[in-house]
ZASE-289011 format. One record per atom (N, C-alpha, C, O): atom name; x, y, z. Coordinates in Angstrom, 1 decimal, always signed. Layout:
! ZASE-289011
{a=CA east=X north=Y up=Z}
...
***
This chain:
! ZASE-289011
{a=N east=-12.9 north=+8.5 up=-10.5}
{a=CA east=-11.5 north=+7.9 up=-10.6}
{a=C east=-10.7 north=+8.2 up=-9.4}
{a=O east=-10.0 north=+7.4 up=-8.8}
{a=N east=-10.7 north=+9.5 up=-8.9}
{a=CA east=-9.9 north=+9.9 up=-7.8}
{a=C east=-10.4 north=+9.1 up=-6.5}
{a=O east=-9.6 north=+8.8 up=-5.7}
{a=N east=-11.7 north=+8.8 up=-6.4}
{a=CA east=-12.2 north=+8.1 up=-5.3}
{a=C east=-11.5 north=+6.7 up=-5.2}
{a=O east=-11.2 north=+6.2 up=-4.1}
{a=N east=-11.3 north=+6.0 up=-6.4}
{a=CA east=-10.7 north=+4.7 up=-6.4}
{a=C east=-9.2 north=+4.8 up=-5.9}
{a=O east=-8.7 north=+4.0 up=-5.2}
{a=N east=-8.5 north=+5.9 up=-6.4}
{a=CA east=-7.1 north=+6.1 up=-6.0}
{a=C east=-7.1 north=+6.4 up=-4.6}
{a=O east=-6.2 north=+5.8 up=-3.9}
{a=N east=-7.9 north=+7.2 up=-4.1}
{a=CA east=-8.0 north=+7.5 up=-2.7}
{a=C east=-8.2 north=+6.3 up=-1.8}
{a=O east=-7.6 north=+6.1 up=-0.8}
{a=N east=-9.1 north=+5.4 up=-2.3}
{a=CA east=-9.5 north=+4.2 up=-1.5}
{a=C east=-8.3 north=+3.3 up=-1.4}
{a=O east=-8.0 north=+2.8 up=-0.3}
{a=N east=-7.6 north=+3.0 up=-2.5}
{a=CA east=-6.5 north=+2.1 up=-2.4}
{a=C east=-5.4 north=+2.7 up=-1.5}
{a=O east=-4.7 north=+2.0 up=-0.8}
{a=N east=-5.2 north=+4.0 up=-1.6}
{a=CA east=-4.2 north=+4.6 up=-0.7}
{a=C east=-4.6 north=+4.6 up=+0.7}
{a=O east=-3.8 north=+4.4 up=+1.6}
{a=N east=-5.9 north=+4.8 up=+1.0}
{a=CA east=-6.4 north=+4.7 up=+2.4}
{a=C east=-6.2 north=+3.3 up=+2.9}
{a=O east=-5.8 north=+3.1 up=+4.1}
{a=N east=-6.5 north=+2.3 up=+2.1}
{a=CA east=-6.3 north=+0.9 up=+2.6}
{a=C east=-4.8 north=+0.7 up=+2.8}
{a=O east=-4.4 north=+0.1 up=+3.8}
{a=N east=-4.0 north=+1.1 up=+1.9}
{a=CA east=-2.5 north=+0.9 up=+2.0}
{a=C east=-2.0 north=+1.6 up=+3.3}
{a=O east=-1.3 north=+1.0 up=+4.1}
{a=N east=-2.4 north=+2.8 up=+3.6}
{a=CA east=-2.0 north=+3.6 up=+4.8}
{a=C east=-2.4 north=+2.9 up=+6.0}
{a=O east=-1.7 north=+2.9 up=+7.0}
{a=N east=-3.7 north=+2.4 up=+6.0}
{a=CA east=-4.2 north=+1.7 up=+7.2}
{a=C east=-3.4 north=+0.4 up=+7.5}
{a=O east=-3.1 north=+0.2 up=+8.7}
{a=N east=-3.1 north=-0.4 up=+6.5}
{a=CA east=-2.3 north=-1.6 up=+6.7}
{a=C east=-0.9 north=-1.2 up=+7.1}
{a=O east=-0.4 north=-1.9 up=+8.0}
{a=N east=-0.3 north=-0.2 up=+6.5}
{a=CA east=+1.0 north=+0.2 up=+6.9}
{a=C east=+1.0 north=+0.6 up=+8.3}
{a=O east=+2.0 north=+0.3 up=+9.1}
{a=N east=+0.0 north=+1.4 up=+8.8}
{a=CA east=+0.0 north=+1.8 up=+10.2}
{a=C east=-0.1 north=+0.6 up=+11.1}
{a=O east=+0.5 north=+0.6 up=+12.1}
{a=N east=-1.0 north=-0.4 up=+10.7}
{a=CA east=-1.1 north=-1.6 up=+11.6}
{a=C east=+0.2 north=-2.3 up=+11.7}
{a=O east=+0.5 north=-2.8 up=+12.7}
{a=N east=+0.9 north=-2.4 up=+10.6}
{a=CA east=+2.2 north=-3.1 up=+10.6}
{a=C east=+3.2 north=-2.4 up=+11.5}
{a=O east=+3.9 north=-3.0 up=+12.3}
{a=N east=+3.3 north=-1.1 up=+11.3}
{a=CA east=+4.2 north=-0.3 up=+12.1}
{a=C east=+3.8 north=-0.2 up=+13.6}
{a=O east=+4.7 north=-0.1 up=+14.4}
{a=N east=+2.6 north=-0.4 up=+13.9}
{a=CA east=+2.1 north=-0.4 up=+15.2}
{a=C east=+2.3 north=-1.7 up=+15.9}
{a=O east=+2.1 north=-1.9 up=+17.1}
{a=N east=+2.7 north=-2.7 up=+15.1}
{a=CA east=+2.9 north=-4.1 up=+15.7}
{a=C east=+1.7 north=-5.0 up=+15.7}
{a=O east=+1.8 north=-6.1 up=+16.3}
{a=N east=+0.6 north=-4.6 up=+15.0}
{a=CA east=-0.6 north=-5.4 up=+14.9}
{a=C east=-0.3 north=-6.7 up=+14.1}
{a=O east=-0.9 north=-7.7 up=+14.3}
{a=N east=+0.6 north=-6.5 up=+13.1}
{a=CA east=+1.1 north=-7.7 up=+12.3}
{a=C east=+2.6 north=-7.7 up=+12.5}
{a=O east=+3.3 north=-6.8 up=+12.3}
{a=N east=+3.1 north=-8.9 up=+12.9}
{a=CA east=+4.5 north=-9.1 up=+13.2}
{a=C east=+5.2 north=-9.6 up=+11.9}
{a=O east=+4.6 north=-10.1 up=+11.0}
{a=N east=+6.5 north=-9.5 up=+12.0}
{a=CA east=+7.4 north=-10.0 up=+10.9}
{a=C east=+7.1 north=-11.5 up=+10.6}
{a=O east=+7.0 north=-12.3 up=+11.6}
{a=N east=+6.8 north=-11.8 up=+9.4}
{a=CA east=+6.6 north=-13.2 up=+9.0}
{a=C east=+5.1 north=-13.5 up=+9.0}
{a=O east=+4.7 north=-14.6 up=+8.6}
{a=N east=+4.3 north=-12.7 up=+9.7}
{a=CA east=+2.9 north=-13.0 up=+9.8}
{a=C east=+2.1 north=-12.7 up=+8.5}
{a=O east=+2.4 north=-11.8 up=+7.8}
{a=N east=+1.1 north=-13.6 up=+8.2}
{a=CA east=+0.3 north=-13.4 up=+7.0}
{a=C east=-0.7 north=-12.3 up=+7.3}
{a=O east=-1.3 north=-12.2 up=+8.3}
{a=N east=-0.9 north=-11.5 up=+6.3}
{a=CA east=-1.9 north=-10.5 up=+6.3}
{a=C east=-3.2 north=-11.2 up=+5.9}
{a=O east=-3.2 north=-12.2 up=+5.3}
{a=N east=-4.4 north=-10.6 up=+6.2}
{a=CA east=-5.6 north=-11.2 up=+5.7}
{a=C east=-5.6 north=-11.2 up=+4.2}
{a=O east=-5.0 north=-10.4 up=+3.5}
{a=N east=-6.3 north=-12.2 up=+3.7}
{a=CA east=-6.3 north=-12.4 up=+2.2}
{a=C east=-7.0 north=-11.1 up=+1.5}
{a=O east=-7.8 north=-10.4 up=+2.1}
{a=N east=-6.6 north=-11.0 up=+0.3}
{a=CA east=-7.2 north=-9.9 up=-0.5}
{a=C east=-8.7 north=-10.0 up=-0.5}
{a=O east=-9.4 north=-9.0 up=-0.4}
{a=N east=-9.1 north=-11.2 up=-0.7}
{a=CA east=-10.6 north=-11.5 up=-0.8}
{a=C east=-11.3 north=-11.1 up=+0.5}
{a=O east=-12.4 north=-10.6 up=+0.5}
{a=N east=-10.7 north=-11.5 up=+1.6}
{a=CA east=-11.3 north=-11.2 up=+2.9}
{a=C east=-11.4 north=-9.7 up=+3.2}
{a=O east=-12.5 north=-9.2 up=+3.5}
{a=N east=-10.3 north=-9.0 up=+2.9}
{a=CA east=-10.4 north=-7.5 up=+3.1}
{a=C east=-11.4 north=-6.9 up=+2.2}
{a=O east=-12.2 north=-6.0 up=+2.6}
{a=N east=-11.4 north=-7.4 up=+0.9}
{a=CA east=-12.4 north=-6.8 up=-0.1}
{a=C east=-13.8 north=-7.1 up=+0.4}
{a=O east=-14.7 north=-6.2 up=+0.3}
{a=N east=-14.1 north=-8.3 up=+0.9}
{a=CA east=-15.4 north=-8.6 up=+1.4}
{a=C east=-15.8 north=-7.8 up=+2.6}
{a=O east=-16.9 north=-7.2 up=+2.7}
{a=N east=-14.8 north=-7.7 up=+3.6}
{a=CA east=-15.1 north=-7.0 up=+4.8}
{a=C east=-15.3 north=-5.5 up=+4.5}
{a=O east=-16.2 north=-4.8 up=+5.2}
{a=N east=-14.6 north=-4.9 up=+3.6}
{a=CA east=-14.7 north=-3.5 up=+3.3}
{a=C east=-15.7 north=-3.2 up=+2.2}
{a=O east=-16.1 north=-2.0 up=+2.0}
{a=N east=-16.2 north=-4.2 up=+1.5}
{a=CA east=-17.1 north=-4.0 up=+0.4}
{a=C east=-16.5 north=-3.3 up=-0.8}
{a=O east=-17.1 north=-2.4 up=-1.4}
{a=N east=-15.2 north=-3.7 up=-1.1}
{a=CA east=-14.5 north=-3.1 up=-2.2}
{a=C east=-14.1 north=-4.1 up=-3.2}
{a=O east=-14.2 north=-5.3 up=-2.9}
{a=N east=-13.7 north=-3.7 up=-4.3}
{a=CA east=-13.2 north=-4.6 up=-5.4}
{a=C east=-11.9 north=-5.2 up=-4.9}
{a=O east=-11.0 north=-4.5 up=-4.4}
{a=N east=-11.7 north=-6.6 up=-5.1}
{a=CA east=-10.4 north=-7.2 up=-4.7}
{a=C east=-9.2 north=-6.5 up=-5.4}
{a=O east=-8.1 north=-6.5 up=-4.9}
{a=N east=-9.4 north=-6.0 up=-6.6}
{a=CA east=-8.3 north=-5.4 up=-7.3}
{a=C east=-7.8 north=-4.1 up=-6.6}
{a=O east=-6.6 north=-3.8 up=-6.7}
{a=N east=-8.7 north=-3.5 up=-5.9}
{a=CA east=-8.3 north=-2.3 up=-5.1}
{a=C east=-7.4 north=-2.7 up=-4.0}
{a=O east=-6.4 north=-2.1 up=-3.7}
{a=N east=-7.8 north=-3.8 up=-3.3}
{a=CA east=-7.0 north=-4.3 up=-2.2}
{a=C east=-5.6 north=-4.8 up=-2.7}
{a=O east=-4.6 north=-4.6 up=-2.1}
{a=N east=-5.7 north=-5.5 up=-3.8}
{a=CA east=-4.4 north=-6.0 up=-4.4}
{a=C east=-3.5 north=-4.9 up=-4.8}
{a=O east=-2.3 north=-5.0 up=-4.6}
{a=N east=-4.0 north=-3.8 up=-5.3}
{a=CA east=-3.2 north=-2.6 up=-5.6}
{a=C east=-2.5 north=-2.1 up=-4.4}
{a=O east=-1.4 north=-1.6 up=-4.4}
{a=N east=-3.3 north=-2.1 up=-3.2}
{a=CA east=-2.7 north=-1.6 up=-2.0}
{a=C east=-1.6 north=-2.5 up=-1.5}
{a=O east=-0.5 north=-2.1 up=-1.1}
{a=N east=-1.8 north=-3.9 up=-1.6}
{a=CA east=-0.8 north=-4.8 up=-1.3}
{a=C east=+0.4 north=-4.7 up=-2.1}
{a=O east=+1.6 north=-4.8 up=-1.7}
{a=N east=+0.2 north=-4.4 up=-3.4}
{a=CA east=+1.4 north=-4.3 up=-4.3}
{a=C east=+2.2 north=-3.0 up=-4.0}
{a=O east=+3.4 north=-3.0 up=-4.0}
{a=N east=+1.5 north=-2.0 up=-3.6}
{a=CA east=+2.2 north=-0.8 up=-3.1}
{a=C east=+3.0 north=-1.0 up=-1.9}
{a=O east=+4.1 north=-0.5 up=-1.7}
{a=N east=+2.4 north=-1.8 up=-0.9}
{a=CA east=+3.1 north=-2.1 up=+0.3}
{a=C east=+4.3 north=-3.0 up=+0.0}
{a=O east=+5.3 north=-2.8 up=+0.7}
{a=N east=+4.2 north=-3.9 up=-1.0}
{a=CA east=+5.3 north=-4.7 up=-1.3}
{a=C east=+6.4 north=-3.8 up=-2.0}
{a=O east=+7.6 north=-4.0 up=-1.7}
{a=N east=+6.0 north=-2.9 up=-2.8}
{a=CA east=+6.9 north=-1.9 up=-3.4}
{a=C east=+7.7 north=-1.1 up=-2.4}
{a=O east=+8.9 north=-0.8 up=-2.6}
{a=N east=+7.0 north=-0.8 up=-1.3}
{a=CA east=+7.6 north=+0.0 up=-0.2}
{a=C east=+8.5 north=-0.9 up=+0.7}
{a=O east=+9.2 north=-0.4 up=+1.6}
{a=N east=+8.5 north=-2.2 up=+0.5}
{a=CA east=+9.3 north=-3.1 up=+1.2}
{a=C east=+8.7 north=-3.6 up=+2.6}
{a=O east=+9.4 north=-4.2 up=+3.4}
{a=N east=+7.4 north=-3.3 up=+2.8}
{a=CA east=+6.8 north=-3.7 up=+4.0}
{a=C east=+6.3 north=-5.2 up=+4.0}
{a=O east=+6.3 north=-5.8 up=+5.1}
{a=N east=+5.9 north=-5.6 up=+2.9}
{a=CA east=+5.3 north=-7.0 up=+2.8}
{a=C east=+5.9 north=-7.7 up=+1.6}
{a=O east=+6.5 north=-7.1 up=+0.7}
{a=N east=+5.7 north=-9.0 up=+1.6}
{a=CA east=+6.2 north=-9.8 up=+0.5}
{a=C east=+4.9 north=-10.6 up=+0.0}
{a=O east=+4.3 north=-11.3 up=+0.9}
{a=N east=+4.6 north=-10.5 up=-1.2}
{a=CA east=+3.5 north=-11.3 up=-1.8}
{a=C east=+4.0 north=-12.6 up=-2.4}
{a=O east=+4.9 north=-12.6 up=-3.3}
{a=N east=+3.6 north=-13.7 up=-1.9}
{a=CA east=+4.0 north=-15.0 up=-2.4}
{a=C east=+2.8 north=-15.6 up=-3.1}
{a=O east=+1.8 north=-15.9 up=-2.5}
{a=N east=+2.9 north=-15.7 up=-4.4}
{a=CA east=+1.7 north=-16.2 up=-5.2}
{a=C east=+1.1 north=-17.5 up=-4.6}
{a=O east=+1.9 north=-18.5 up=-4.2}
{a=N east=-0.1 north=-17.6 up=-4.5}
{a=CA east=-0.9 north=-18.8 up=-4.0}
{a=C east=-0.7 north=-19.0 up=-2.5}
{a=O east=-1.2 north=-20.1 up=-2.0}
{a=N east=+0.0 north=-18.2 up=-1.9}
{a=CA east=+0.2 north=-18.3 up=-0.4}
{a=C east=-0.3 north=-17.1 up=+0.4}
{a=O east=-0.9 north=-17.3 up=+1.4}
{a=N east=-0.1 north=-15.9 up=-0.2}
{a=CA east=-0.6 north=-14.7 up=+0.5}
{a=C east=+0.5 north=-13.7 up=+0.6}
{a=O east=+1.5 north=-13.7 up=+0.0}
{a=N east=+0.2 north=-12.7 up=+1.5}
{a=CA east=+1.0 north=-11.6 up=+1.7}
{a=C east=+1.5 north=-11.7 up=+3.2}
{a=O east=+0.8 north=-11.9 up=+4.1}
{a=N east=+2.9 north=-11.5 up=+3.3}
{a=CA east=+3.5 north=-11.6 up=+4.6}
{a=C east=+4.3 north=-10.4 up=+5.0}
{a=O east=+4.9 north=-9.8 up=+4.1}
{a=N east=+4.3 north=-10.1 up=+6.2}
{a=CA east=+5.0 north=-8.9 up=+6.7}
{a=C east=+6.5 north=-9.2 up=+6.6}
{a=O east=+7.0 north=-10.3 up=+7.1}
{a=N east=+7.3 north=-8.3 up=+6.1}
{a=CA east=+8.7 north=-8.4 up=+6.0}
{a=C east=+9.3 north=-7.7 up=+7.2}
{a=O east=+8.7 north=-6.9 up=+7.8}
{a=N east=+10.6 north=-8.1 up=+7.4}
{a=CA east=+11.3 north=-7.3 up=+8.4}
{a=C east=+11.5 north=-5.9 up=+7.7}
{a=O east=+12.1 north=-5.8 up=+6.6}
{a=N east=+11.0 north=-4.9 up=+8.4}
{a=CA east=+11.1 north=-3.6 up=+7.7}
{a=C east=+11.9 north=-2.6 up=+8.5}
{a=O east=+12.0 north=-2.7 up=+9.7}
{a=N east=+12.4 north=-1.7 up=+7.7}
{a=CA east=+13.2 north=-0.6 up=+8.3}
{a=C east=+12.6 north=+0.7 up=+8.2}
{a=O east=+13.1 north=+1.7 up=+8.7}
{a=N east=+11.4 north=+0.8 up=+7.6}
{a=CA east=+10.7 north=+2.1 up=+7.5}
{a=C east=+10.5 north=+2.6 up=+8.8}
{a=O east=+10.7 north=+3.8 up=+9.1}
{a=N east=+9.9 north=+1.8 up=+9.7}
{a=CA east=+9.5 north=+2.3 up=+11.1}
{a=C east=+10.8 north=+2.7 up=+11.8}
{a=O east=+10.8 north=+3.7 up=+12.5}
{a=N east=+11.9 north=+1.9 up=+11.7}
{a=CA east=+13.1 north=+2.2 up=+12.3}
{a=C east=+13.7 north=+3.6 up=+11.9}
{a=O east=+14.1 north=+4.3 up=+12.7}
{a=N east=+13.6 north=+3.8 up=+10.6}
{a=CA east=+14.0 north=+5.1 up=+10.1}
{a=C east=+13.1 north=+6.2 up=+10.6}
{a=O east=+13.6 north=+7.3 up=+10.9}
{a=N east=+11.9 north=+6.0 up=+10.7}
{a=CA east=+11.0 north=+7.0 up=+11.2}
{a=C east=+11.3 north=+7.3 up=+12.7}
{a=O east=+11.3 north=+8.4 up=+13.1}
{a=N east=+11.6 north=+6.2 up=+13.4}
{a=CA east=+12.0 north=+6.4 up=+14.8}
{a=C east=+13.3 north=+7.1 up=+14.9}
{a=O east=+13.5 north=+8.0 up=+15.8}
{a=N east=+14.3 north=+6.8 up=+14.1}
{a=CA east=+15.5 north=+7.5 up=+14.1}
{a=C east=+15.4 north=+9.0 up=+13.7}
{a=O east=+16.0 north=+9.8 up=+14.2}
{a=N east=+14.4 north=+9.2 up=+12.8}
{a=CA east=+14.2 north=+10.6 up=+12.4}
{a=C east=+13.7 north=+11.5 up=+13.6}
{a=O east=+13.8 north=+12.7 up=+13.5}
{a=N east=+13.2 north=+10.8 up=+14.6}
{a=CA east=+12.7 north=+11.6 up=+15.8}
{a=C east=+13.9 north=+12.2 up=+16.5}
{a=O east=+13.8 north=+13.1 up=+17.3}
{a=N east=+15.1 north=+11.7 up=+16.3}
{a=CA east=+16.3 north=+12.2 up=+16.9}
{a=C east=+16.9 north=+13.4 up=+16.2}
{a=O east=+17.7 north=+14.2 up=+16.7}
{a=N east=+16.4 north=+13.7 up=+15.0}
{a=CA east=+16.9 north=+14.8 up=+14.2}
{a=C east=+16.9 north=+16.2 up=+15.0}
{a=O east=+17.9 north=+16.8 up=+14.9}
{a=N east=+15.8 north=+16.6 up=+15.6}
{a=CA east=+15.9 north=+17.8 up=+16.4}
{a=C east=+16.9 north=+17.8 up=+17.5}
{a=O east=+17.6 north=+18.8 up=+17.8}
{a=N east=+17.1 north=+16.7 up=+18.1}
{a=CA east=+18.1 north=+16.5 up=+19.2}
{a=C east=+19.5 north=+16.6 up=+18.6}
{a=O east=+20.3 north=+17.3 up=+19.2}
{a=N east=+19.7 north=+15.9 up=+17.5}
{a=CA east=+21.0 north=+16.0 up=+16.9}
{a=C east=+21.3 north=+17.4 up=+16.4}
{a=O east=+22.5 north=+17.9 up=+16.5}
{a=N east=+20.3 north=+18.0 up=+15.8}
{a=CA east=+20.6 north=+19.4 up=+15.3}
{a=C east=+21.0 north=+20.3 up=+16.5}
{a=O east=+21.9 north=+21.1 up=+16.3}
{a=N east=+20.3 north=+20.1 up=+17.6}
{a=CA east=+20.7 north=+20.9 up=+18.8}
{a=C east=+22.1 north=+20.6 up=+19.3}
{a=O east=+22.9 north=+21.5 up=+19.6}
{a=N east=+22.4 north=+19.3 up=+19.3}
{a=CA east=+23.8 north=+18.9 up=+19.8}
{a=C east=+24.9 north=+19.4 up=+18.8}
{a=O east=+26.0 north=+19.7 up=+19.2}
{a=N east=+24.6 north=+19.5 up=+17.5}
{a=CA east=+25.5 north=+20.0 up=+16.5}
{a=C east=+25.9 north=+21.4 up=+16.8}
{a=O east=+27.0 north=+21.8 up=+16.3}
{a=N east=+25.1 north=+22.1 up=+17.5}
{a=CA east=+25.4 north=+23.5 up=+17.8}
{a=C east=+26.5 north=+23.6 up=+18.9}
{a=O east=+27.1 north=+24.6 up=+19.1}
{a=N east=+26.6 north=+22.5 up=+19.7}
{a=CA east=+27.6 north=+22.5 up=+20.8}
{a=C east=+28.8 north=+21.6 up=+20.5}
{a=O east=+29.9 north=+22.0 up=+20.9}
{a=N east=+28.6 north=+20.5 up=+19.8}
{a=CA east=+29.7 north=+19.6 up=+19.6}
{a=C east=+30.0 north=+19.4 up=+18.1}
{a=O east=+29.2 north=+19.7 up=+17.2}
{a=N east=+31.2 north=+19.0 up=+17.8}
{a=CA east=+31.6 north=+18.7 up=+16.4}
{a=C east=+31.0 north=+17.4 up=+16.0}
{a=O east=+30.6 north=+16.6 up=+16.9}
{a=N east=+30.9 north=+17.2 up=+14.7}
{a=CA east=+30.4 north=+15.9 up=+14.2}
{a=C east=+31.3 north=+14.7 up=+14.7}
{a=O east=+30.8 north=+13.7 up=+15.1}
{a=N east=+32.6 north=+14.9 up=+14.8}
{a=CA east=+33.5 north=+13.9 up=+15.2}
{a=C east=+33.2 north=+13.5 up=+16.7}
{a=O east=+33.2 north=+12.4 up=+17.1}
{a=N east=+33.0 north=+14.6 up=+17.5}
{a=CA east=+32.7 north=+14.3 up=+18.9}
{a=C east=+31.4 north=+13.5 up=+19.1}
{a=O east=+31.3 north=+12.6 up=+19.9}
{a=N east=+30.4 north=+13.9 up=+18.3}
{a=CA east=+29.1 north=+13.2 up=+18.4}
{a=C east=+29.2 north=+11.7 up=+17.9}
{a=O east=+28.7 north=+10.8 up=+18.5}
{a=N east=+30.0 north=+11.5 up=+16.8}
{a=CA east=+30.2 north=+10.2 up=+16.3}
{a=C east=+30.9 north=+9.3 up=+17.3}
{a=O east=+30.5 north=+8.2 up=+17.5}
{a=N east=+32.0 north=+9.9 up=+17.9}
{a=CA east=+32.7 north=+9.1 up=+18.9}
{a=C east=+31.9 north=+8.8 up=+20.1}
{a=O east=+32.0 north=+7.7 up=+20.6}
{a=N east=+31.1 north=+9.7 up=+20.5}
{a=CA east=+30.2 north=+9.4 up=+21.7}
{a=C east=+29.2 north=+8.3 up=+21.3}
{a=O east=+29.0 north=+7.4 up=+22.1}
{a=N east=+28.6 north=+8.4 up=+20.2}
{a=CA east=+27.6 north=+7.4 up=+19.8}
{a=C east=+28.3 north=+6.0 up=+19.7}
{a=O east=+27.7 north=+5.0 up=+20.1}
{a=N east=+29.4 north=+6.0 up=+19.1}
{a=CA east=+30.2 north=+4.7 up=+19.0}
{a=C east=+30.5 north=+4.2 up=+20.3}
{a=O east=+30.4 north=+3.0 up=+20.6}
{a=N east=+30.8 north=+5.0 up=+21.3}
{a=CA east=+31.1 north=+4.5 up=+22.6}
{a=C east=+29.9 north=+4.0 up=+23.3}
{a=O east=+29.9 north=+3.0 up=+24.0}
{a=N east=+28.7 north=+4.6 up=+23.0}
{a=CA east=+27.5 north=+4.1 up=+23.6}
{a=C east=+27.1 north=+2.7 up=+23.0}
{a=O east=+26.5 north=+1.9 up=+23.7}
{a=N east=+27.5 north=+2.5 up=+21.7}
{a=CA east=+27.1 north=+1.3 up=+21.0}
{a=C east=+28.2 north=+0.2 up=+21.2}
{a=O east=+28.1 north=-0.9 up=+20.7}
{a=N east=+29.2 north=+0.5 up=+22.0}
{a=CA east=+30.3 north=-0.5 up=+22.3}
{a=C east=+31.4 north=-0.5 up=+21.3}
{a=O east=+32.2 north=-1.4 up=+21.2}
{a=N east=+31.4 north=+0.6 up=+20.5}
{a=CA east=+32.5 north=+0.7 up=+19.4}
{a=C east=+33.7 north=+1.3 up=+20.1}
{a=O east=+34.1 north=+0.9 up=+21.2}
{a=N east=+34.3 north=+2.2 up=+19.3}
{a=CA east=+35.5 north=+2.9 up=+19.8}
{a=C east=+35.2 north=+3.6 up=+21.1}
{a=O east=+34.1 north=+4.2 up=+21.3}
{a=N east=+36.2 north=+3.6 up=+22.0}
{a=CA east=+36.0 north=+4.3 up=+23.3}
{a=C east=+36.2 north=+5.8 up=+23.1}
{a=O east=+37.0 north=+6.2 up=+22.3}
{a=N east=+35.5 north=+6.5 up=+23.9}
{a=CA east=+35.6 north=+8.0 up=+23.9}
{a=C east=+36.8 north=+8.4 up=+24.6}
{a=O east=+37.1 north=+8.0 up=+25.8}
{a=N east=+37.7 north=+9.2 up=+24.0}
{a=CA east=+38.9 north=+9.6 up=+24.6}
{a=C east=+38.7 north=+10.7 up=+25.6}
{a=O east=+39.7 north=+11.2 up=+26.2}
***
């Protein structure tokens, strides 16, 4: 039983990685469940479970009788933003939150830095 769970998660993670790496673009159709199942030699239900998990995570949209399509996703954006965490933590030791917010706003064209 654990092998089946592991398999669906491995498929999910592989597709998730491909989407985040840009191998599949927003609006692009993913390979059909049947194709992936045949290519990998697994049960289509296992692939479908992976697709459903990806849909639950907001990465894809499953449209019945049409297929699975990549959604505009923010997971990758959030992961990229989280790379700033160590830098921001370092800056917080030197600047106040207000100073950092004002500076970021000025970079983004918002309020000007006084």
